[in-house]
C-alpha positions in Angstrom: 72.4 76.7 45.7 69.2 76.8 47.8 68.2 73.4 46.2 71.5 71.8 47.2 71.3 73.1 50.6 67.8 71.6 51.2 68.8 68.5 49.8 71.9 68.4 52.2 69.7 69.2 55.2 67.3 66.3 54.1 70.2 63.8 53.9 71.4 64.9 57.4 68.1 64.6 58.8 67.5 60.9 57.8 71.1 59.9 58.8 70.6 61.6 62.2 67.4 60.0 62.8 68.7 56.5 62.6 71.8 57.4 64.6 69.7 58.9 67.6 67.3 55.9 67.5 70.2 53.4 67.6 72.2 55.2 70.4 69.0 55.2 72.6 68.2 51.6 71.9 71.5 50.2 72.8 71.3 51.1 76.3 68.0 49.4 76.7 69.3 46.2 75.3 72.3 46.2 77.5 69.8 46.7 80.5 67.9 43.6 79.3 71.1 41.4 79.8 71.1 42.2 83.6 67.6 41.7 84.9 68.3 39.0 87.5 71.2 41.0 89.0 69.0 44.1 89.2 66.1 42.1 90.5 68.3 40.7 93.3 69.7 44.1 94.2 66.0 45.4 94.2 65.0 42.6 96.5 68.0 43.3 99.0 67.2 47.0 99.0 63.5 46.3 99.5 64.1 44.0 102.3 66.3 46.7 104.0 63.9 49.5 103.4 60.7 47.7 104.5 62.5 46.6 107.7 63.8 50.1 108.2 60.2 51.7 107.6 58.6 49.1 109.9 61.0 49.9 112.9 60.8 53.7 111.9 56.9 53.5 112.1 57.2 51.7 115.4 59.7 54.3 116.7 57.6 57.2 115.5 54.5 55.7 117.3 56.6 55.3 120.5 58.0 58.9 120.2 54.6 60.3 119.6 53.2 58.3 122.5 56.1 59.3 124.8 55.8 62.9 123.8 51.9 62.9 124.5 52.2 61.2 127.7 55.1 63.3 128.9 53.0 66.4 128.0 50.0 65.2 129.7 51.9 64.1 133.0 53.5 67.7 132.9 50.0 69.3 132.6 48.9 67.1 135.6 52.1 68.3 137.5 51.2 71.9 136.8 47.5 71.3 138.0 48.7 69.8 141.2 51.2 72.6 141.7 48.3 75.1 141.2 46.2 73.3 143.7 49.0 72.9 146.3 49.5 76.7 146.1 45.9 77.6 146.5 45.4 79.6 149.6 42.1 78.0 150.5 43.7 74.6 150.4 46.8 75.7 152.3 44.6 77.2 155.1 42.4 74.2 155.3 45.5 72.0 156.0 45.4 73.1 159.6 41.7 72.3 160.3 41.2 69.4 162.5 37.4 69.5 163.0 35.8 70.4 159.6 32.3 70.6 161.1 33.0 73.1 164.2 31.9 76.8 163.8 32.9 78.3 160.6 34.9 75.3 159.5 31.8 74.0 157.6 31.7 77.2 155.6 35.4 76.7 154.8 34.6 73.1 153.6 32.1 74.5 151.2 34.3 77.3 150.1 37.3 75.3 149.5 35.2 72.7 147.7 33.7 75.5 145.5 37.2 76.7 144.5 38.1 73.3 143.0 38.0 73.4 139.2 36.8 70.3 137.5 39.9 69.7 135.3 38.2 66.8 133.5 36.2 69.2 131.4 39.5 70.6 129.8 41.8 67.5 130.1 40.2 64.1 129.2 43.4 62.4 130.2 42.2 62.9 134.0 39.7 60.3 135.4 39.3 62.3 138.5 41.3 64.0 141.2 41.0 64.4 145.0 42.6 66.5 147.6 43.1 64.6 150.9 43.6 66.5 154.2 45.3 64.5 156.9 44.4 66.7 160.0 40.5 66.8 159.3 40.5 63.4 157.5 38.5 64.9 154.7 38.8 64.4 150.9 37.6 67.0 148.6 36.9 66.7 144.8 35.0 69.0 142.6 31.2 68.9 143.7 31.6 66.4 146.7 33.5 65.9 150.0 34.0 62.8 151.9 35.6 61.4 155.1 38.6 59.2 154.6 36.8 56.0 155.6 33.7 56.8 153.4 36.1 57.6 150.6 38.0 54.4 150.8 34.9 52.2 151.3 32.6 53.8 148.9 34.4 56.0 146.3 37.8 54.7 145.4 38.9 51.5 146.9 42.3 50.2 146.0 42.4 46.6 145.8 45.7 45.8 147.2 45.3 48.1 150.4 43.2 47.8 153.3 42.1 51.1 154.9 45.2 51.4 157.3 47.8 50.7 154.8 46.1 53.0 152.4 46.0 55.7 155.1 49.8 55.2 155.7 50.3 55.4 152.0 48.4 58.7 151.3 48.7 60.5 154.7 52.0 59.5 156.3 54.2 59.1 153.2 55.6 62.1 151.4 55.3 61.9 147.6 56.8 64.5 145.2 55.4 64.3 141.5 55.3 60.5 141.9 53.3 58.5 139.4 52.6 54.9 140.5 52.1 52.0 138.3 48.6 50.8 137.2 46.5 48.8 139.7 42.9 47.8 140.3 40.9 50.6 141.8 37.0 50.1 142.5 35.5 53.5 141.7 31.8 53.6 143.1 31.4 49.8 142.6 33.1 49.6 139.1 36.6 48.2 138.9 39.2 50.1 136.7 42.8 49.8 136.0 44.3 53.2 137.3 47.6 55.0 137.3 47.8 57.4 140.3 49.8 60.6 140.3 50.6 61.9 143.8 51.8 65.2 145.2 51.9 65.4 148.9 51.0 68.7 150.8 53.2 70.0 153.7 56.8 69.1 153.6 59.0 66.0 154.0 58.8 64.4 157.4 55.5 66.1 158.1 53.0 65.5 155.3 49.7 67.3 155.8 47.7 65.6 153.1 47.9 64.7 149.3 46.6 65.5 146.0 45.8 62.3 144.0 45.0 62.4 140.3 43.7 59.2 138.6 44.4 58.3 135.3 42.5 55.5 133.4 44.8 53.2 131.8 42.5 53.0 128.7 43.7 56.5 127.9 47.2 55.4 127.8 46.5 52.2 125.8 44.8 54.4 123.2 48.3 55.7 122.2 49.1 52.2 120.9 46.0 51.5 118.8 47.9 51.6 115.6 49.9 48.5 116.6 49.1 44.9 115.3 49.4 42.5 118.3 47.3 39.6 116.9 50.2 37.6 116.3 52.2 37.7 119.4 53.0 41.3 119.4 53.1 43.5 122.5 53.7 47.1 123.9 54.8 48.0 127.4 55.6 51.2 129.4 57.9 50.6 132.2 58.8 53.1 135.0 62.4 53.7 136.2 61.9 51.0 138.8 61.1 48.3 136.3 57.3 48.3 137.0 54.8 47.9 134.3 53.0 51.2 134.0 50.8 50.2 131.1 50.7 47.3 128.7 49.1 46.2 125.4 49.2 42.4 125.0 47.0 39.8 123.9 48.5 37.2 126.3 48.7 39.7 129.4 52.2 38.2 129.9 54.8 39.7 132.2 57.6 41.9 130.7 59.3 39.4 128.4 62.7 41.5 128.2 65.0 42.8 130.8 65.2 46.5 130.9 68.9 46.4 131.9 69.6 44.7 128.6 68.6 47.7 126.6 71.5 50.0 125.5 71.1 53.7 125.1 68.0 55.9 125.3 66.4 54.4 121.9 67.0 51.6 119.5 65.9 48.4 117.9 67.1 45.0 118.8 66.2 41.6 117.3 66.0 38.9 120.0 64.6 35.3 120.3 61.9 35.2 123.0 59.9 31.9 123.8 61.4 30.3 120.7 60.1 33.2 118.6 62.2 35.7 116.8 61.0 39.1 117.9 61.9 42.6 116.5 62.0 45.0 119.6 61.8 48.8 119.4 62.4 51.0 122.5 62.9 54.5 123.6 63.4 56.1 127.0 61.8 59.4 128.3 64.0 62.1 129.6 61.1 63.5 131.6 60.5 60.7 133.9 62.7 57.8 133.0 60.0 55.5 131.7 60.8 53.1 128.9 58.5 52.4 126.0 58.7 49.1 124.2 57.2 47.7 121.1 57.7 44.0 120.0 56.4 42.3 116.9 57.3 38.9 115.4 60.0 39.2 112.8 58.0 37.2 110.3 55.1 39.5 110.6 57.4 42.5 109.8 59.0 40.7 106.8 55.7 39.2 105.4 55.8 42.0 103.0 59.3 41.1 101.9 58.1 37.5 100.9 55.2 39.0 98.9 57.5 41.4 97.1 59.9 38.6 96.4 57.4 36.6 94.6 56.4 39.7 92.6 59.9 40.5 91.7 60.7 37.1 90.4 57.6 37.0 88.4 58.1 40.5 87.0 61.6 39.6 86.1 60.5 36.6 83.8 57.9 38.8 82.2 60.5 41.6 81.7 62.7 39.0 79.9 59.8 38.1 77.4 58.6 41.7 76.7 61.6 43.6 77.3 62.8 43.9 73.6 59.5 45.2 72.6 59.3 47.7 75.3 62.8 48.7 74.7 62.0 49.3 71.0 58.9 51.3 71.8 60.7 53.4 74.5 63.8 54.0 72.3 61.5 55.3 69.4 59.5 57.5 71.9 62.5 58.8 73.7 64.4 59.7 70.5 61.5 61.6 68.9 62.1 64.8 71.0 65.8 64.6 70.1 64.9 64.2 66.4 62.6 67.1 66.7 65.5 69.3 68.2 67.9 68.2 65.4 65.4 68.9 62.7 64.7 72.2 64.3 68.4 73.1 64.5 69.0 72.1 60.8 66.0 74.1 59.6 66.7 77.2 61.7 70.5 77.4 61.7 72.0 80.0 59.4 75.0 77.7 58.6 75.2 73.9 58.1 77.0 72.1 60.9 79.9 69.7 60.1 78.9 67.5 63.0 77.5 64.0 61.7 76.4 63.0 65.1 73.0 64.4 66.6 74.3 64.8 70.0 77.4 66.5 68.7 75.2 68.9 66.7 73.1 69.6 69.8 76.2 70.3 71.9 77.7 72.5 69.3 74.5 74.5 69.1 74.3 74.8 72.9 77.8 75.9 73.2 77.1 78.4 70.5 74.1 79.8 72.7 76.5 80.0 75.8 79.0 82.1 73.8 76.2 84.3 72.5 74.9 84.7 76.2 78.4 85.7 77.4 78.8 88.1 74.6 75.4 89.7 75.3 76.3 89.9 79.1 79.5 91.6 78.2 77.7 94.2 76.0 75.1 94.8 78.8 78.0 95.4 81.3 79.4 97.9 78.9 76.1 99.8 78.8 76.0 100.0 82.6 77.4 103.7 82.7 74.8 104.7 80.3 72.0 102.9 82.3 73.3 104.7 85.4 73.2 108.0 83.7 69.6 107.5 82.4 68.7 106.3 86.0 70.1 109.5 87.5 68.3 111.7 84.9 65.0 110.1 85.9 65.8 110.5 89.5 66.7 114.1 89.4 63.8 114.8 87.2 61.3 113.1 89.5 60.1 110.6 86.7 59.7 107.6 89.2 56.1 107.3 90.3 56.8 105.5 93.4 59.8 104.4 95.6 59.3 100.8 94.5 60.0 101.6 91.0 63.2 103.6 91.9 64.4 100.6 94.1 63.6 97.9 91.4 66.0 99.5 88.9 68.9 99.8 91.4 70.2 96.3 90.9 70.4 96.8 87.1 72.6 99.8 87.3 74.9 98.2 90.3 74.2 100.7 93.1 72.9 100.2 96.6 71.2 103.5 97.6 68.3 102.0 99.8 67.9 103.2 103.4 70.1 106.3 103.2 69.7 110.0 103.3 70.4 112.2 100.3 71.4 115.7 99.3 71.9 117.1 95.7 74.4 119.9 94.7 74.6 121.5 91.3 78.0 122.7 90.2 78.2 125.5 87.5 81.6 126.2 85.7 82.0 129.8 84.6 83.7 130.5 81.4 81.6 128.1 79.1 79.0 130.8 78.3 81.2 133.4 76.5 81.0 131.8 72.9 83.1 129.2 71.3 85.5 128.9 68.5 87.3 126.1 67.0 90.4 126.5 68.9 88.8 126.7 72.4 86.4 123.8 71.9 88.6 120.9 72.3 90.3 122.7 75.3 87.1 123.3 77.0 85.9 119.7 76.5 89.2 118.5 78.2 88.7 120.9 80.9 85.2 119.6 81.5 86.3 116.1 81.5 89.0 116.9 83.9 86.7 118.9 86.2 84.4 116.0 86.3 87.1 113.5 87.4 88.4 116.2 90.0 84.8 116.1 91.5 84.5 112.4 91.6 87.7 112.1 93.4 86.7 114.8 95.8 83.5 113.0 96.8 85.1 109.6 96.6 82.6 107.0 98.2 80.2 109.6 99.4 78.2 110.1 96.2 78.0 110.3 92.5 78.6 112.9 89.6 76.2 113.2 86.9 76.3 115.4 83.8 73.4 118.0 83.7 74.6 120.3 80.9 77.8 121.5 79.2 78.7 123.7 82.0 76.9 122.0 85.0 77.3 118.7 87.0 74.9 117.3 89.5 76.3 115.7 92.6 74.2 113.1 94.7 75.6 112.8 98.4 74.6 109.6 100.0 75.1 108.9 103.8 73.7 106.9 106.6 74.5 109.4 109.4 71.7 110.0 111.8 72.7 113.6 112.4 72.9 115.6 109.0 75.0 118.5 110.5 78.4 117.0 110.6 77.9 115.5 107.3 76.9 119.0 106.0 80.4 120.3 107.1 81.9 117.3 105.2 80.1 118.2 102.0 81.2 121.9 102.2 84.9 120.8 102.8 84.8 118.4 99.7 83.3 120.9 97.5 85.9 123.6 98.6 88.7 121.1 97.8 87.4 120.5 94.4 86.9 124.2 93.8 90.5 124.9 94.8 91.9 122.0 92.7 90.0 123.2 89.5 91.0 126.8 90.1 94.6 126.0 90.6 95.0 123.4 87.7 92.3 124.3 85.2 91.9 128.0 85.8 88.1 127.3 86.2 85.7 129.1 88.6 82.9 127.0 90.0 79.7 127.8 91.7 77.8 125.6 94.0 74.2 125.3 94.9 73.3 122.7 97.5 69.7 121.5 98.0 68.0 120.3 101.2 68.0 117.0 102.9 65.7 114.2 101.7 65.1 110.8 103.0 63.7 108.8 100.0 64.8 108.3 96.4 61.6 109.8 95.1 62.4 113.1 97.2 65.8 113.4 95.4 64.1 115.5 92.6 63.0 118.1 95.3 66.4 118.4 96.6 67.5 118.9 93.1 65.1 121.8 92.4 66.3 123.2 95.6 69.9 123.2 94.5 69.1 124.8 91.1 67.2 127.5 92.9 70.1 128.1 95.2 72.5 128.0 92.3 70.3 130.7 90.4 70.6 132.9 93.4 74.4 132.7 93.3 74.5 133.4 89.7 72.3 136.4 89.9 74.4 137.8 92.6 77.5 137.0 90.5 79.1 135.3 93.6 81.3 132.2 93.6 80.7 130.9 97.3 78.8 127.6 98.2 75.1 128.5 98.9 72.8 126.1 100.8 69.0 126.2 100.1 68.4 126.0 103.8 70.1 129.3 104.2 68.2 131.2 101.6 65.7 133.8 102.9 62.2 132.8 102.9 60.0 134.0 100.2 56.7 135.5 100.9 55.5 136.0 97.3 56.2 132.6 95.8 54.7 129.3 96.9 56.3 125.9 96.3 54.4 123.6 93.9 56.4 123.0 90.7 54.9 121.3 87.8 57.0 118.1 88.1 55.8 117.8 91.7 52.2 118.1 90.4 52.6 115.5 87.8 54.3 113.1 90.2 51.5 113.8 92.8 48.8 113.0 90.3 50.4 109.8 89.1 51.0 108.5 92.7 47.3 109.1 93.2 46.3 107.1 90.2 48.6 104.2 91.2 46.8 104.2 94.7 50.1 104.6 96.6 48.6 106.3 99.7 51.9 106.4 101.6 53.9 108.1 99.1 50.9 110.6 98.3 50.9 111.6 102.1 54.6 111.8 102.0 54.5 114.4 99.2 51.7 116.2 100.6 53.6 116.5 104.1 56.7 117.9 102.0 54.4 120.4 100.3 52.8 121.5 103.6 56.2 121.8 105.3 57.6 123.9 102.5 54.6 126.3 102.0 53.0 126.5 105.5 56.1 126.2 107.9 59.2 127.4 105.9 57.8 130.1 103.5 56.0 132.9 105.1 53.4 133.4 102.5 51.2 136.1 102.3 47.3 135.8 102.6 46.7 136.2 98.7 49.7 134.1 97.7 48.3 131.3 100.0 45.0 131.5 98.4 46.5 131.1 94.9 48.5 128.0 96.2 45.3 126.4 97.5 43.4 127.1 94.3 46.3 125.4 92.3 46.1 122.3 94.6 42.4 122.0 94.1 43.0 122.6 90.3 45.3 119.6 90.2 42.4 117.6 91.7 40.0 118.8 89.2 42.5 117.6 86.5 42.8 114.2 88.2 39.2 113.3 88.8 37.9 112.9 85.3 40.9 110.3 84.6 39.7 108.2 87.6 36.0 107.9 86.6 35.0 108.7 90.4 32.2 110.7 91.8 33.0 114.4 91.3 30.2 116.2 93.0 31.6 116.1 96.6 34.8 117.5 95.5 33.1 120.4 93.4 31.0 121.3 96.4 34.1 121.7 98.5 35.5 123.9 95.9 32.5 126.0 95.7 32.6 126.6 99.4 36.2 127.5 99.2 36.0 131.2 99.4 34.1 131.0 102.6 36.7 128.7 104.1 40.0 130.6 103.6 39.3 133.9 105.5 42.1 132.9 108.0 45.2 130.9 108.1 43.7 128.5 110.4 40.9 127.7 107.9 43.6 127.5 105.0 45.2 124.7 107.2 41.8 123.1 107.4 41.3 123.5 103.7 44.7 121.9 103.1 43.6 119.0 105.3 40.5 118.6 103.1 42.7 118.3 100.0 44.7 115.6 101.9 41.5 113.9 102.7 40.3 113.9 99.1 43.7 112.4 97.9 43.2 109.6 100.6 39.6 109.0 99.2 41.1 108.7 95.7 43.9 106.2 96.9 41.4 104.2 98.8 39.1 104.0 95.7 41.8 102.8 93.6 43.0 100.3 96.0 39.5 99.0 96.5 39.0 98.5 92.7 42.4 96.6 92.6 41.2 94.4 95.5 38.1 93.5 93.7 40.0 92.5 90.5 42.7 90.6 92.7 40.0 88.6 94.3 38.4 87.8 91.1 41.7 86.8 89.5 42.8 84.5 92.5 39.6 82.7 92.6 39.8 82.1 88.7 43.4 80.7 89.3 42.5 78.5 92.2 39.5 77.2 90.3 41.8 76.3 87.4 44.2 74.5 89.7 41.3 72.4 91.3 40.0 71.4 87.9 43.3 70.7 86.3 45.8 69.6 89.0 45.7 66.1 87.6 47.4 67.3 84.4 51.2 66.7 84.6 51.9 69.6 82.4 50.2 72.1 84.8 52.8 74.6 85.9 53.5 78.3 86.6 54.1 78.9 82.9 50.7 77.3 81.8 48.7 79.3 84.3 50.6 82.5 83.3 49.8 82.0 79.5 46.2 81.0 80.5 45.4 84.4 82.2 47.8 86.3 80.0 50.2 87.5 82.7 53.8 87.1 83.3 54.9 84.2 85.4 57.1 86.7 87.6 54.0 88.7 88.2 51.7 85.5 88.9 54.3 84.1 91.4 54.4 87.2 93.2 50.7 87.8 93.1 49.9 84.2 94.2 52.1 84.4 97.1 50.7 87.7 98.4 47.2 86.5 98.1 47.6 83.0 99.5 50.6 83.3 101.6 52.2 80.2 100.0 54.3 79.7 96.8 52.5 78.6 93.7 54.5 75.3 93.4 54.0 74.5 97.3 50.2 75.2 96.9 49.9 72.8 93.8 52.1 70.3 95.5 50.0 70.2 98.6 46.7 70.0 96.6 48.0 66.9 94.7 49.3 65.4 97.9 46.0 65.9 99.7 44.2 64.0 96.8 46.9 61.4 96.7 46.3 60.6 100.5 42.6 60.4 100.0 43.1 57.9 97.2 45.7 55.9 99.2 43.3 55.5 102.1 39.9 54.9 100.1 40.9 53.1 96.9 42.8 49.9 95.9 44.7 51.8 93.1 48.4 51.2 92.7 51.1 53.8 93.4 51.6 54.3 89.6 47.9 54.8 88.9 47.6 57.3 91.8 50.6 59.2 90.7 49.2 59.5 87.2 45.7 60.7 88.7 47.2 63.4 90.8 49.3 64.9 88.0 52.7 63.2 88.5 54.4 61.9 85.0 56.6 59.6 87.0 55.7 57.4 90.0 59.4 58.0 91.2 58.9 61.8 91.4 55.7 61.2 93.2 57.2 58.7 95.8 60.1 61.1 96.4 57.7 64.1 96.9 55.4 62.0 99.2 58.1 61.0 101.5 59.7 64.5 101.6 56.4 65.9 102.7 55.2 63.2 105.0 58.3 61.5 106.3 57.0 58.0 105.1 56.8 56.4 101.9 53.5 56.1 99.9 53.5 52.4 100.2 53.8 52.6 104.1 51.1 55.2 104.3 48.9 53.0 102.3 49.5 50.1 104.4 49.0 52.0 107.8 45.9 53.9 106.6 44.5 51.8 103.9 
């Protein structure tokens, strides 16, 4: 039978191999019948794409230039407002004779207060404060009379002195930017924009603040444009005046601003018998219009080049297509053949499917069914998981709150951010012996009693089996004040008690623990509830007893074994916050709530130090300092105040242990992250490099690696690897003549399409456009 089965498998493998190869080869052959159509479609799409990218590039440049210039002008406006509000400048406005009496000092003091904004803003060529009454001009480090300033410092070519005086001293200007014009500054001609802010008020100007902006600074914003073949760029103000231009011919504005529709757009228009593509945008800040024009044939020059390439490649594609199709079909069918072989070799039953794809589909369907069945079985185990979780919670078996929180989602509960209180219910009548007749009746009563408790507490908590005659009740609530909720708990327990007494003839005793605010503190509330219950059972009373209401015990201190074990485990884990929280609880219980005698308090401190003695050998830390503190213990506990100081010494020792553990972890983490980053730097060009590969290399889980990498670097693993590859790709695009396909292979992408999509998603432009702009 085994021989026949192996023979059948071999026959199916051979048949499946040919069918898979044929089914993959046929689509390639069909593809080869339509090369011209596909080439035409690619040509049309490429034309539209390149035209769109060219206009988008111009629009981006315009938007960037507009935003930069708007921000600069807003900074200048802020500077002029600060200067206009300067008290020295305001007082100097009324001065008529600057060289009379103390006015000379005021000139010097006002000039000294002027900050040279050119040091922090290279957009400002210079600025001047002009005072009408005194006919003085102040600038950082210098002062001039009006006549001297106009003749020697800054002479506007289109004005004589009188018209210039009327312009700056008699006209009122509010945040006004004037178009570029020739200004001779100390004998050197410049093309300047002038920003004016008058001093005083409309109708009675007292002077002005003039800020000069060199037009070269504005023209730098258009350096990325190619205007060698008739292209141009203009900035036009709201009145239609040219603020700045970049044009080889220095021609006037070739288009009417009124013809532009909307705040931004692209139009194609014939100008001087030349077809031009014009991109424009308007500023909402000052109403200026930014225009870029370029001959259409320059923009579409790339399209013609691509057209030749496409038709040449189409011909070559027809010649070698069959061979490529055969190779690709063979290569692509190989993984499927391997999957089919693996299925046939590993399957427990022989499939009746003759088709390879049907076989794979049948196998995947079976996997889905098995997954659904396993999921259903896991859901059936949730009550058991929940019971196990409660058992660990009540017994204090969670080392830290993170461990307790991590398991909540698996048991289908949300207990985070709440306050908790544990109650223990004891059923009387279960400890008088059993016989066969009573066993079934008691079991039934126990189940009914548990259901009654569950109904009584409703959504306020959970019921958990502790023993045959005891239940644990976990109350959870978000109330800020616990006292009203305490009354609610007592009411619910009394209702359950009355129901069990009347229907089941059972008498129940309740012990309720103290309030706690974290999951890891529930075990303490549980121990308190048991202590309260034991007091009631010892008194043979049936009322509800609260641990908070028990009399203080001067002869017993609080430091149970489970608390000691958990404290040691937390210290070994380096969880300083949880350790301090537990030490606070122990301190509160023994120093504040219990009035311990002097001798009992000494025993308590000795046991606390004993726990440290147990812990230190496990940590491989220096033990001499701790031993010296223990040796001096007898001399340090001669008073209650010294006992508190001694407890603080214990707290400091635990803090030192946690810091030592964390320092050791950090040193290991630094070594690990440096090794991981080094591996990425050396292997990012491998297309198979991924989270799984790195996790296998360092023998850690990929979930831990992902979380660890994000914590150490502040960025996801996949984003970091992608950014590294893209940085290298940009460098290759700028400095080499490699094709996009070659670059994508060198930076770790198995497909150039995947690389191009990722590049455009991250940088907003295609890799081809980036290479043209920066190559």
